[in-house]
C-alpha positions as CSV (number, residue, x, y, z in Angstrom):
1,M,12.8,-13.9,8.6
2,K,9.8,-13.2,6.4
3,R,10.1,-12.8,2.6
4,I,8.0,-10.3,0.7
5,L,7.8,-10.0,-3.1
6,S,7.0,-6.4,-3.8
7,I,5.7,-5.6,-7.3
8,Q,5.2,-1.8,-7.9
9,S,6.7,1.3,-9.4
10,H,10.3,2.5,-8.9
11,V,11.8,5.9,-9.0
12,V,15.5,6.6,-9.3
13,F,15.3,9.8,-7.2
14,G,12.9,10.2,-4.3
15,C,10.2,8.0,-2.8
16,A,7.3,6.3,-4.6
17,G,6.3,2.7,-5.0
18,N,9.2,0.3,-4.2
19,S,11.4,3.3,-3.5
20,S,9.0,4.3,-0.7
21,A,8.2,0.8,0.7
22,V,11.3,-1.5,0.3
23,F,13.7,0.2,2.7
24,P,11.1,0.6,5.5
25,M,10.1,-3.1,5.1
26,R,13.7,-4.1,5.3
27,R,14.2,-1.9,8.3
28,L,11.5,-3.9,10.0
29,G,13.4,-7.1,9.4
30,M,11.8,-8.3,6.2
31,E,13.7,-9.8,3.3
32,V,12.2,-7.9,0.3
33,W,12.4,-9.0,-3.4
34,P,11.4,-5.9,-5.5
35,I,10.1,-6.2,-9.0
36,N,9.4,-2.9,-10.8
37,T,6.3,-2.2,-12.9
38,V,7.8,1.1,-14.1
39,Q,11.1,2.7,-13.8
40,F,11.0,6.5,-13.7
41,S,13.7,9.1,-13.0
42,N,11.4,10.7,-10.4
43,H,7.7,10.6,-9.4
44,T,5.1,12.1,-11.8
45,Q,4.1,15.1,-9.8
46,Y,7.2,17.1,-10.6
47,A,6.4,20.1,-12.8
48,Q,9.4,19.4,-14.9
49,G,8.1,16.0,-15.8
50,W,9.9,12.7,-15.7
51,K,11.8,10.2,-17.8
52,G,11.6,6.4,-17.9
53,T,9.5,3.6,-19.1
54,V,6.8,1.0,-18.2
55,M,8.4,-2.4,-17.9
56,P,7.4,-4.7,-20.9
57,V,4.6,-7.2,-20.6
58,G,5.9,-10.6,-19.7
59,Q,8.8,-9.3,-17.5
60,I,7.0,-10.0,-14.2
61,T,6.2,-13.5,-15.3
62,E,9.7,-14.1,-16.4
63,L,11.2,-12.8,-13.1
64,V,8.8,-14.9,-11.0
65,Q,9.7,-17.9,-13.1
66,G,13.4,-17.2,-12.4
67,L,12.7,-17.2,-8.7
68,D,10.9,-20.5,-9.1
69,N,13.8,-22.0,-11.1
70,I,16.2,-21.5,-8.1
71,G,13.7,-22.9,-5.6
72,E,12.9,-19.7,-3.8
73,L,9.3,-19.1,-4.7
74,R,8.1,-21.5,-2.1
75,N,9.8,-19.4,0.5
76,C,7.8,-16.3,-0.3
77,D,5.5,-15.4,2.6
78,A,3.7,-12.4,1.0
79,V,3.1,-10.5,-2.2
80,L,2.6,-6.7,-2.1
81,S,1.4,-5.0,-5.3
82,G,1.0,-1.3,-6.0
83,Y,1.1,0.9,-9.0
84,L,0.6,-0.9,-12.3
85,G,1.9,0.4,-15.7
86,S,-0.7,-1.7,-17.6
87,P,-3.6,-4.1,-16.9
88,E,-1.5,-6.8,-18.4
89,Q,0.9,-6.4,-15.5
90,G,-2.0,-7.0,-13.1
91,A,-2.9,-10.3,-14.8
92,E,0.8,-11.3,-14.3
93,I,0.7,-10.4,-10.6
94,V,-2.5,-12.5,-10.0
95,A,-0.9,-15.4,-11.8
96,A,2.3,-15.0,-9.7
97,V,0.1,-15.0,-6.5
98,A,-1.6,-18.2,-7.6
99,K,1.8,-19.8,-8.4
100,I,3.2,-18.8,-5.0
101,K,0.1,-20.0,-3.1
102,A,0.3,-23.3,-4.9
103,V,3.8,-24.0,-3.3
104,N,3.1,-22.0,-0.1
105,P,-0.6,-22.0,0.9
106,Q,0.2,-19.8,3.9
107,A,1.4,-16.9,1.6
108,I,-0.8,-13.8,1.5
109,Y,-1.6,-11.2,-1.1
110,F,-1.6,-7.5,0.0
111,C,-3.1,-5.4,-2.8
112,D,-2.7,-1.6,-2.8
113,P,-5.2,-0.8,-5.6
114,V,-3.5,2.3,-6.9
115,M,-6.0,4.1,-9.0
116,G,-5.6,7.7,-8.0
117,H,-5.9,10.2,-5.1
118,P,-9.1,11.6,-3.5
119,E,-8.0,15.1,-4.6
120,K,-6.3,14.3,-7.9
121,G,-8.6,11.8,-9.5
122,C,-7.5,8.8,-11.6
123,I,-3.9,8.6,-12.6
124,V,-3.6,5.1,-14.2
125,T,-3.9,3.7,-17.7
126,A,-7.1,2.4,-19.1
127,G,-8.0,-1.1,-17.9
128,V,-6.3,-0.9,-14.6
129,Q,-9.4,0.1,-12.7
130,E,-11.3,-2.8,-14.2
131,F,-8.5,-5.2,-13.2
132,F,-8.6,-4.1,-9.6
133,K,-12.4,-4.4,-9.5
134,T,-12.5,-7.9,-10.9
135,K,-9.3,-10.0,-10.8
136,A,-7.4,-8.3,-8.0
137,L,-10.5,-8.1,-5.7
138,A,-11.0,-11.9,-6.2
139,A,-7.4,-12.7,-5.3
140,A,-6.5,-10.3,-2.5
141,D,-6.3,-11.2,1.2
142,I,-5.7,-7.6,2.2
143,L,-6.8,-4.4,0.4
144,A,-5.5,-0.9,1.1
145,P,-7.5,1.6,-0.9
146,N,-7.9,5.3,-0.3
147,L,-11.4,6.7,-0.3
148,L,-11.7,7.2,-4.0
149,E,-10.4,3.7,-4.7
150,L,-12.8,2.2,-2.2
151,E,-15.7,4.0,-3.9
152,T,-14.5,2.6,-7.3
153,L,-14.1,-0.9,-5.9
154,T,-17.6,-1.0,-4.4
155,D,-19.5,1.2,-6.9
156,R,-20.6,3.5,-4.0
157,Q,-20.4,7.2,-3.1
158,L,-19.1,7.4,0.4
159,H,-19.7,10.5,2.5
160,N,-19.2,9.4,6.1
161,L,-17.6,6.9,8.4
162,D,-20.7,4.6,8.6
163,E,-20.9,4.4,4.8
164,V,-17.1,3.6,4.6
165,I,-17.4,0.8,7.1
166,D,-20.4,-0.7,5.3
167,A,-18.3,-0.6,2.0
168,C,-15.4,-2.3,3.7
169,K,-17.7,-5.0,5.1
170,S,-19.0,-5.6,1.6
171,L,-15.4,-6.4,0.6
172,L,-15.0,-8.8,3.5
173,E,-18.2,-10.5,2.4
174,A,-16.6,-10.9,-1.0
175,G,-13.7,-12.8,0.5
176,V,-11.1,-10.2,1.5
177,K,-9.8,-10.7,5.0
178,M,-8.8,-7.2,5.9
179,V,-9.3,-3.7,4.5
180,L,-7.2,-0.7,5.4
181,V,-8.6,2.6,4.2
182,K,-5.4,4.7,3.9
183,H,-7.1,8.1,3.8
184,L,-10.7,8.9,4.8
185,A,-10.5,12.4,3.3
186,K,-14.1,13.8,3.1
187,A,-15.5,10.9,5.1
188,A,-13.2,11.6,8.1
189,T,-14.8,12.3,11.5
190,N,-12.4,15.2,12.1
191,Q,-11.2,17.2,9.2
192,E,-8.4,18.7,11.3
193,Q,-6.7,15.2,11.5
194,F,-5.5,12.6,9.0
195,E,-7.7,9.5,9.6
196,M,-7.3,5.9,8.6
197,L,-9.7,3.0,9.1
198,L,-9.0,-0.7,9.6
199,V,-11.8,-3.3,9.1
200,D,-11.4,-7.0,9.7
201,K,-13.4,-9.8,11.2
202,S,-12.7,-8.5,14.7
203,G,-14.3,-5.1,14.1
204,S,-13.7,-1.6,12.7
205,Y,-10.9,0.7,14.0
206,L,-10.2,4.3,13.5
207,V,-6.8,6.0,14.0
208,S,-5.6,9.5,13.4
209,R,-2.5,11.6,13.2
210,P,-1.7,15.3,12.7
211,L,-2.1,17.0,9.4
212,Y,0.9,18.9,8.3
213,E,0.5,21.9,6.0
214,F,3.0,21.2,3.3
215,E,3.6,23.7,0.6
216,K,3.7,20.6,-1.7
217,Q,2.3,17.4,-0.4
218,P,4.9,14.5,-0.5
219,V,4.3,11.6,-2.8
220,G,4.6,8.0,-1.8
221,V,2.8,8.1,1.6
222,G,0.3,5.5,0.6
223,D,3.0,3.2,-0.6
224,L,4.8,3.7,2.7
225,I,1.6,2.9,4.6
226,S,1.0,-0.3,2.7
227,G,4.6,-1.5,3.1
228,L,4.7,-0.8,6.8
229,M,1.3,-2.4,7.5
230,L,2.3,-5.6,5.7
231,A,5.7,-5.7,7.3
232,N,4.3,-5.2,10.8
233,L,1.8,-8.0,10.2
234,Q,4.5,-10.3,8.9
235,A,6.6,-9.4,12.0
236,G,3.8,-11.0,14.1
237,Y,1.9,-8.0,15.3
238,Q,-1.9,-8.4,15.5
239,S,-3.9,-6.3,13.1
240,V,-4.8,-3.4,15.5
241,E,-1.2,-3.1,16.9
242,A,0.2,-3.3,13.4
243,F,-2.2,-0.5,12.4
244,E,-1.1,1.7,15.3
245,R,2.6,1.0,14.6
246,T,2.2,1.9,11.0
247,N,0.3,5.1,11.8
248,A,3.0,6.2,14.3
249,A,5.9,5.4,11.9
250,V,4.3,7.3,9.0
251,D,3.7,10.3,11.4
252,A,7.3,10.3,12.3
253,V,8.4,10.3,8.7
254,L,6.0,13.1,7.8
255,L,6.9,15.3,10.8
256,E,10.6,15.1,9.9
257,T,9.8,15.8,6.2
258,F,7.7,18.8,7.3
259,N,10.3,20.1,9.7
260,L,12.9,20.1,6.9
261,Q,10.4,21.5,4.4
262,A,11.3,18.7,2.1
263,Y,9.3,17.4,-0.9
264,E,10.6,13.8,-0.7
265,L,9.9,11.6,2.3
266,Q,12.8,11.5,4.8
267,L,12.9,7.7,5.2
268,V,16.6,7.4,6.1
269,R,16.6,10.1,8.6
270,T,13.6,8.5,10.4
271,Q,14.7,4.8,10.1
272,D,14.9,4.3,13.8
273,A,11.3,5.6,14.3
274,I,10.2,3.3,11.5
275,A,11.7,0.3,13.2
276,S,10.6,1.3,16.7
277,P,7.7,3.7,16.5
278,V,6.4,5.6,19.5
279,I,2.7,5.1,19.5
280,N,1.0,8.3,20.6
281,D,-2.4,7.7,18.9
282,R,-4.2,4.5,19.7
283,A,-6.8,3.0,17.4
284,K,-10.4,3.4,18.6
285,R,-13.0,0.7,17.9
286,V,-15.9,2.3,16.1
287,K,-18.0,-0.7,15.2
């Protein structure tokens, strides 16, 4: 059994951050250790607002030290990070990754550089973008940006698939081993589909799934994608198959959510499809 330390946001109600990623990763057979960067009543897109707090600086370091004290840190196979409440939390995560790799050199760091959304713009506190562009980029084995985040990481404007692939290759040249672009948005080859791109040393691969016309788009889909991709990789699937399985599972979740006209992702209802996805859309090598 693989063990994943997942450091990201948490909502009491609904699906975002750890609340979107932890259950699906466990359903794929992972032992997941969640650490929350923030704890909110609900995600921040509710018109009524939300309640809760950013976890204090130092808490991530303290909790990681506690895991080390009981001898479990060396058993950690992967670190997943997502939404940060402050840049200081980012520094703590990078330090935790270094500490884990010191006792388990095979461990990997999967960084979801949550900065915003292609249609919504930046939604994080000052300093977080700079953290991702410098310290996180230098430490990450796998990056999972959306299009806006990829533009920010590479200081480029991206308009089409070729430009996106070149931007991803620049990250590989910087030392990242794999880049998953979770949403191609305006750079997609087919605006009638939802497209994602995977780039690693073996090549560049495009996969698509249907677009569903939600009245209000569910939140937490990106967190779900990152969690599923990491869990599939840790389960032993090669990169392209893990990519296809992730895409298929996310499609099953969104279809059920759409059919129920729900605002929150229907993870429990679709747990069997998450664990054993039916792959209808194969990834296509594009370069």
